[in-house]
N, CA, C and O atoms as a GROMACS GRO file, in nm:
protein
  316
    1UNK      N    1   1.416  -0.553   0.288
    1UNK     CA    2   1.297  -0.618   0.337
    1UNK      C    3   1.233  -0.694   0.221
    1UNK      O    4   1.213  -0.637   0.114
    2UNK      N    5   1.201  -0.822   0.241
    2UNK     CA    6   1.143  -0.901   0.132
    2UNK      C    7   1.002  -0.853   0.097
    2UNK      O    8   0.930  -0.800   0.182
    3UNK      N    9   0.964  -0.873  -0.027
    3UNK     CA   10   0.832  -0.834  -0.074
    3UNK      C   11   0.734  -0.946  -0.040
    3UNK      O   12   0.761  -1.064  -0.064
    4UNK      N   13   0.620  -0.909   0.016
    4UNK     CA   14   0.518  -1.009   0.047
    4UNK      C   15   0.469  -1.073  -0.082
    4UNK      O   16   0.459  -1.006  -0.185
    5UNK      N   17   0.440  -1.202  -0.079
    5UNK     CA   18   0.396  -1.272  -0.201
    5UNK      C   19   0.271  -1.209  -0.265
    5UNK      O   20   0.262  -1.204  -0.388
    6UNK      N   21   0.177  -1.162  -0.184
    6UNK     CA   22   0.056  -1.101  -0.241
    6UNK      C   23   0.089  -0.973  -0.317
    6UNK      O   24   0.029  -0.944  -0.421
    7UNK      N   25   0.185  -0.896  -0.265
    7UNK     CA   26   0.226  -0.772  -0.331
    7UNK      C   27   0.300  -0.805  -0.460
    7UNK      O   28   0.277  -0.740  -0.563
    8UNK      N   29   0.388  -0.904  -0.456
    8UNK     CA   30   0.462  -0.943  -0.576
    8UNK      C   31   0.365  -0.992  -0.684
    8UNK      O   32   0.382  -0.960  -0.802
    9UNK      N   33   0.266  -1.069  -0.644
    9UNK     CA   34   0.167  -1.119  -0.740
    9UNK      C   35   0.090  -1.003  -0.802
    9UNK      O   36   0.068  -0.999  -0.924
   10UNK      N   37   0.048  -0.908  -0.720
   10UNK     CA   38  -0.028  -0.793  -0.770
   10UNK      C   39   0.056  -0.710  -0.866
   10UNK      O   40   0.006  -0.662  -0.967
   11UNK      N   41   0.184  -0.693  -0.835
   11UNK     CA   42   0.272  -0.617  -0.924
   11UNK      C   43   0.287  -0.688  -1.059
   11UNK      O   44   0.282  -0.624  -1.164
   12UNK      N   45   0.305  -0.819  -1.054
   12UNK     CA   46   0.320  -0.896  -1.178
   12UNK      C   47   0.194  -0.889  -1.262
   12UNK      O   48   0.200  -0.879  -1.385
   13UNK      N   49   0.080  -0.894  -1.196
   13UNK     CA   50  -0.048  -0.886  -1.268
   13UNK      C   51  -0.060  -0.750  -1.337
   13UNK      O   52  -0.105  -0.743  -1.451
   14UNK      N   53  -0.021  -0.645  -1.269
   14UNK     CA   54  -0.025  -0.511  -1.329
   14UNK      C   55   0.067  -0.504  -1.451
   14UNK      O   56   0.032  -0.446  -1.553
   15UNK      N   57   0.184  -0.563  -1.440
   15UNK     CA   58   0.278  -0.561  -1.552
   15UNK      C   59   0.216  -0.628  -1.675
   15UNK      O   60   0.223  -0.574  -1.786
   16UNK      N   61   0.157  -0.744  -1.654
   16UNK     CA   62   0.094  -0.814  -1.766
   16UNK      C   63  -0.025  -0.740  -1.822
   16UNK      O   64  -0.041  -0.731  -1.943
   17UNK      N   65  -0.107  -0.686  -1.734
   17UNK     CA   66  -0.225  -0.613  -1.781
   17UNK      C   67  -0.188  -0.482  -1.851
   17UNK      O   68  -0.257  -0.440  -1.944
   18UNK      N   69  -0.081  -0.419  -1.807
   18UNK     CA   70  -0.038  -0.295  -1.872
   18UNK      C   71  -0.012  -0.319  -2.019
   18UNK      O   72  -0.054  -0.241  -2.105
   19UNK      N   73   0.058  -0.426  -2.049
   19UNK     CA   74   0.086  -0.461  -2.188
   19UNK      C   75  -0.043  -0.493  -2.262
   19UNK      O   76  -0.064  -0.446  -2.374
   20UNK      N   77  -0.130  -0.572  -2.201
   20UNK     CA   78  -0.255  -0.612  -2.266
   20UNK      C   79  -0.345  -0.492  -2.294
   20UNK      O   80  -0.409  -0.485  -2.399
   21UNK      N   81  -0.351  -0.398  -2.200
   21UNK     CA   82  -0.434  -0.278  -2.220
   21UNK      C   83  -0.374  -0.191  -2.329
   21UNK      O   84  -0.445  -0.138  -2.414
   22UNK      N   85  -0.242  -0.177  -2.326
   22UNK     CA   86  -0.175  -0.094  -2.427
   22UNK      C   87  -0.205  -0.144  -2.569
   22UNK      O   88  -0.221  -0.064  -2.661
   23UNK      N   89  -0.213  -0.276  -2.587
   23UNK     CA   90  -0.237  -0.332  -2.720
   23UNK      C   91  -0.384  -0.365  -2.745
   23UNK      O   92  -0.417  -0.433  -2.842
   24UNK      N   93  -0.471  -0.317  -2.658
   24UNK     CA   94  -0.613  -0.331  -2.680
   24UNK      C   95  -0.669  -0.470  -2.655
   24UNK      O   96  -0.782  -0.500  -2.696
   25UNK      N   97  -0.593  -0.555  -2.589
   25UNK     CA   98  -0.638  -0.692  -2.563
   25UNK      C   99  -0.728  -0.703  -2.440
   25UNK      O  100  -0.807  -0.796  -2.430
   26UNK      N  101  -0.716  -0.608  -2.348
   26UNK     CA  102  -0.795  -0.608  -2.225
   26UNK      C  103  -0.844  -0.466  -2.200
   26UNK      O  104  -0.780  -0.370  -2.242
   27UNK      N  105  -0.957  -0.452  -2.130
   27UNK     CA  106  -1.009  -0.317  -2.101
   27UNK      C  107  -0.930  -0.249  -1.988
   27UNK      O  108  -0.870  -0.316  -1.904
   28UNK      N  109  -0.932  -0.118  -1.989
   28UNK     CA  110  -0.865  -0.038  -1.887
   28UNK      C  111  -0.918  -0.072  -1.748
   28UNK      O  112  -0.844  -0.065  -1.650
   29UNK      N  113  -1.045  -0.108  -1.739
   29UNK     CA  114  -1.104  -0.139  -1.608
   29UNK      C  115  -1.034  -0.257  -1.539
   29UNK      O  116  -1.026  -0.261  -1.417
   30UNK      N  117  -0.983  -0.353  -1.618
   30UNK     CA  118  -0.908  -0.464  -1.558
   30UNK      C  119  -0.779  -0.414  -1.492
   30UNK      O  120  -0.744  -0.457  -1.382
   31UNK      N  121  -0.711  -0.322  -1.558
   31UNK     CA  122  -0.588  -0.266  -1.503
   31UNK      C  123  -0.619  -0.181  -1.380
   31UNK      O  124  -0.545  -0.186  -1.281
   32UNK      N  125  -0.726  -0.104  -1.385
   32UNK     CA  126  -0.765  -0.023  -1.270
   32UNK      C  127  -0.795  -0.110  -1.148
   32UNK      O  128  -0.754  -0.078  -1.037
   33UNK      N  129  -0.865  -0.221  -1.170
   33UNK     CA  130  -0.896  -0.314  -1.060
   33UNK      C  131  -0.768  -0.375  -1.004
   33UNK      O  132  -0.755  -0.390  -0.883
   34UNK      N  133  -0.674  -0.409  -1.092
   34UNK     CA  134  -0.547  -0.467  -1.047
   34UNK      C  135  -0.468  -0.365  -0.964
   34UNK      O  136  -0.402  -0.403  -0.867
   35UNK      N  137  -0.474  -0.239  -1.000
   35UNK     CA  138  -0.405  -0.136  -0.922
   35UNK      C  139  -0.468  -0.119  -0.784
   35UNK      O  140  -0.398  -0.097  -0.685
   36UNK      N  141  -0.601  -0.130  -0.778
   36UNK     CA  142  -0.668  -0.125  -0.647
   36UNK      C  143  -0.627  -0.246  -0.562
   36UNK      O  144  -0.603  -0.233  -0.442
   37UNK      N  145  -0.619  -0.362  -0.626
   37UNK     CA  146  -0.576  -0.483  -0.554
   37UNK      C  147  -0.434  -0.467  -0.500
   37UNK      O  148  -0.405  -0.510  -0.388
   38UNK      N  149  -0.346  -0.405  -0.578
   38UNK     CA  150  -0.210  -0.380  -0.532
   38UNK      C  151  -0.209  -0.287  -0.412
   38UNK      O  152  -0.137  -0.311  -0.315
   39UNK      N  153  -0.289  -0.182  -0.416
   39UNK     CA  154  -0.295  -0.089  -0.304
   39UNK      C  155  -0.343  -0.160  -0.177
   39UNK      O  156  -0.289  -0.139  -0.069
   40UNK      N  157  -0.444  -0.245  -0.192
   40UNK     CA  158  -0.495  -0.319  -0.076
   40UNK      C  159  -0.392  -0.418  -0.024
   40UNK      O  160  -0.373  -0.430   0.098
   41UNK      N  161  -0.326  -0.489  -0.113
   41UNK     CA  162  -0.223  -0.587  -0.071
   41UNK      C  163  -0.108  -0.517  -0.002
   41UNK      O  164  -0.054  -0.567   0.096
   42UNK      N  165  -0.068  -0.401  -0.053
   42UNK     CA  166   0.041  -0.326   0.007
   42UNK      C  167   0.004  -0.277   0.147
   42UNK      O  168   0.084  -0.287   0.240
   43UNK      N  169  -0.117  -0.225   0.162
   43UNK     CA  170  -0.162  -0.178   0.293
   43UNK      C  171  -0.169  -0.293   0.392
   43UNK      O  172  -0.130  -0.277   0.508
   44UNK      N  173  -0.219  -0.406   0.348
   44UNK     CA  174  -0.228  -0.523   0.437
   44UNK      C  175  -0.089  -0.571   0.479
   44UNK      O  176  -0.067  -0.605   0.595
   45UNK      N  177   0.003  -0.573   0.385
   45UNK     CA  178   0.140  -0.614   0.415
   45UNK      C  179   0.206  -0.518   0.514
   45UNK      O  180   0.279  -0.561   0.603
   46UNK      N  181   0.180  -0.389   0.498
   46UNK     CA  182   0.238  -0.290   0.589
   46UNK      C  183   0.181  -0.307   0.730
   46UNK      O  184   0.254  -0.296   0.828
   47UNK      N  185   0.050  -0.334   0.739
   47UNK     CA  186  -0.010  -0.358   0.871
   47UNK      C  187   0.050  -0.481   0.935
   47UNK      O  188   0.082  -0.479   1.054
   48UNK      N  189   0.066  -0.587   0.859
   48UNK     CA  190   0.122  -0.711   0.912
   48UNK      C  191   0.266  -0.689   0.960
   48UNK      O  192   0.304  -0.737   1.067
   49UNK      N  193   0.345  -0.617   0.881
   49UNK     CA  194   0.483  -0.588   0.921
   49UNK      C  195   0.487  -0.506   1.050
   49UNK      O  196   0.569  -0.532   1.138
   50UNK      N  197   0.398  -0.408   1.062
   50UNK     CA  198   0.393  -0.324   1.182
   50UNK      C  199   0.358  -0.409   1.304
   50UNK      O  200   0.423  -0.398   1.408
   51UNK      N  201   0.258  -0.493   1.290
   51UNK     CA  202   0.218  -0.578   1.402
   51UNK      C  203   0.332  -0.672   1.443
   51UNK      O  204   0.357  -0.691   1.561
   52UNK      N  205   0.399  -0.730   1.345
   52UNK     CA  206   0.512  -0.820   1.376
   52UNK      C  207   0.622  -0.745   1.451
   52UNK      O  208   0.681  -0.800   1.544
   53UNK      N  209   0.651  -0.621   1.410
   53UNK     CA  210   0.755  -0.544   1.480
   53UNK      C  211   0.714  -0.512   1.622
   53UNK      O  212   0.795  -0.521   1.714
   54UNK      N  213   0.587  -0.475   1.642
   54UNK     CA  214   0.539  -0.441   1.776
   54UNK      C  215   0.540  -0.565   1.868
   54UNK      O  216   0.577  -0.556   1.985
   55UNK      N  217   0.500  -0.678   1.813
   55UNK     CA  218   0.500  -0.801   1.893
   55UNK      C  219   0.643  -0.840   1.930
   55UNK      O  220   0.668  -0.887   2.041
   56UNK      N  221   0.735  -0.822   1.837
   56UNK     CA  222   0.875  -0.857   1.864
   56UNK      C  223   0.934  -0.770   1.975
   56UNK      O  224   1.021  -0.816   2.049
   57UNK      N  225   0.887  -0.646   1.988
   57UNK     CA  226   0.940  -0.555   2.090
   57UNK      C  227   0.871  -0.574   2.225
   57UNK      O  228   0.924  -0.531   2.327
   58UNK      N  229   0.756  -0.637   2.226
   58UNK     CA  230   0.678  -0.650   2.350
   58UNK      C  231   0.739  -0.756   2.442
   58UNK      O  232   0.803  -0.850   2.396
   59UNK      N  233   0.718  -0.738   2.572
   59UNK     CA  234   0.764  -0.840   2.665
   59UNK      C  235   0.679  -0.967   2.648
   59UNK      O  236   0.573  -0.963   2.584
   60UNK      N  237   0.724  -1.076   2.704
   60UNK     CA  238   0.648  -1.200   2.699
   60UNK      C  239   0.516  -1.181   2.774
   60UNK      O  240   0.514  -1.129   2.885
   61UNK      N  241   0.408  -1.224   2.711
   61UNK     CA  242   0.276  -1.208   2.772
   61UNK      C  243   0.237  -1.331   2.852
   61UNK      O  244   0.280  -1.443   2.824
   62UNK      N  245   0.154  -1.308   2.952
   62UNK     CA  246   0.096  -1.420   3.026
   62UNK      C  247  -0.018  -1.476   2.941
   62UNK      O  248  -0.060  -1.414   2.843
   63UNK      N  249  -0.067  -1.594   2.978
   63UNK     CA  250  -0.179  -1.653   2.905
   63UNK      C  251  -0.301  -1.560   2.909
   63UNK      O  252  -0.371  -1.546   2.809
   64UNK      N  253  -0.324  -1.498   3.023
   64UNK     CA  254  -0.438  -1.408   3.038
   64UNK      C  255  -0.424  -1.287   2.945
   64UNK      O  256  -0.521  -1.244   2.883
   65UNK      N  257  -0.304  -1.232   2.937
   65UNK     CA  258  -0.280  -1.117   2.849
   65UNK      C  259  -0.300  -1.156   2.702
   65UNK      O  260  -0.359  -1.080   2.625
   66UNK      N  261  -0.250  -1.276   2.664
   66UNK     CA  262  -0.268  -1.322   2.527
   66UNK      C  263  -0.416  -1.339   2.495
   66UNK      O  264  -0.462  -1.303   2.386
   67UNK      N  265  -0.493  -1.395   2.590
   67UNK     CA  266  -0.637  -1.412   2.568
   67UNK      C  267  -0.706  -1.277   2.550
   67UNK      O  268  -0.794  -1.263   2.466
   68UNK      N  269  -0.665  -1.179   2.629
   68UNK     CA  270  -0.725  -1.045   2.620
   68UNK      C  271  -0.694  -0.980   2.486
   68UNK      O  272  -0.782  -0.920   2.424
   69UNK      N  273  -0.571  -0.991   2.442
   69UNK     CA  274  -0.531  -0.935   2.312
   69UNK      C  275  -0.606  -1.004   2.200
   69UNK      O  276  -0.653  -0.940   2.106
   70UNK      N  277  -0.617  -1.136   2.209
   70UNK     CA  278  -0.690  -1.212   2.106
   70UNK      C  279  -0.837  -1.168   2.102
   70UNK      O  280  -0.895  -1.156   1.995
   71UNK      N  281  -0.896  -1.145   2.219
   71UNK     CA  282  -1.036  -1.101   2.225
   71UNK      C  283  -1.052  -0.964   2.160
   71UNK      O  284  -1.150  -0.940   2.089
   72UNK      N  285  -0.958  -0.875   2.183
   72UNK     CA  286  -0.963  -0.741   2.123
   72UNK      C  287  -0.952  -0.753   1.970
   72UNK      O  288  -1.028  -0.689   1.897
   73UNK      N  289  -0.858  -0.833   1.923
   73UNK     CA  290  -0.841  -0.848   1.779
   73UNK      C  291  -0.961  -0.916   1.714
   73UNK      O  292  -1.003  -0.876   1.605
   74UNK      N  293  -1.016  -1.016   1.780
   74UNK     CA  294  -1.132  -1.086   1.725
   74UNK      C  295  -1.256  -0.996   1.719
   74UNK      O  296  -1.343  -1.015   1.634
   75UNK      N  297  -1.262  -0.900   1.811
   75UNK     CA  298  -1.376  -0.807   1.812
   75UNK      C  299  -1.354  -0.690   1.716
   75UNK      O  300  -1.439  -0.602   1.705
   76UNK      N  301  -1.243  -0.689   1.646
   76UNK     CA  302  -1.215  -0.580   1.553
   76UNK      C  303  -1.174  -0.452   1.624
   76UNK      O  304  -1.189  -0.343   1.568
   77UNK      N  305  -1.121  -0.464   1.744
   77UNK     CA  306  -1.075  -0.348   1.818
   77UNK      C  307  -1.183  -0.285   1.904
   77UNK      O  308  -1.158  -0.187   1.974
   78UNK      N  309  -1.304  -0.341   1.899
   78UNK     CA  310  -1.416  -0.284   1.977
   78UNK      C  311  -1.430  -0.355   2.111
   78UNK      O  312  -1.541  -0.373   2.160
   79UNK      N  313  -1.318  -0.396   2.170
   79UNK     CA  314  -1.322  -0.473   2.294
   79UNK      C  315  -1.309  -0.383   2.410
   79UNK      O  316  -1.311  -0.430   2.524
   0.00000   0.00000   0.00000
């Protein structure tokens, strides 16, 4: 499975910051923030992958069904 670009970017940023923190060029807080960003990017990528798999398995929707699903998603699930 290919790595999402946001996850790859976050990993690369951590790699660079790890070196910079180790040699005292950057504060530990920068690395900690980058690790949080990686966790968020990974979670978002996993959600997107899950949704794509579920949509691929679903039957073709009517226009009305698509509108209803869009309304639910736009409301944040509180539809």
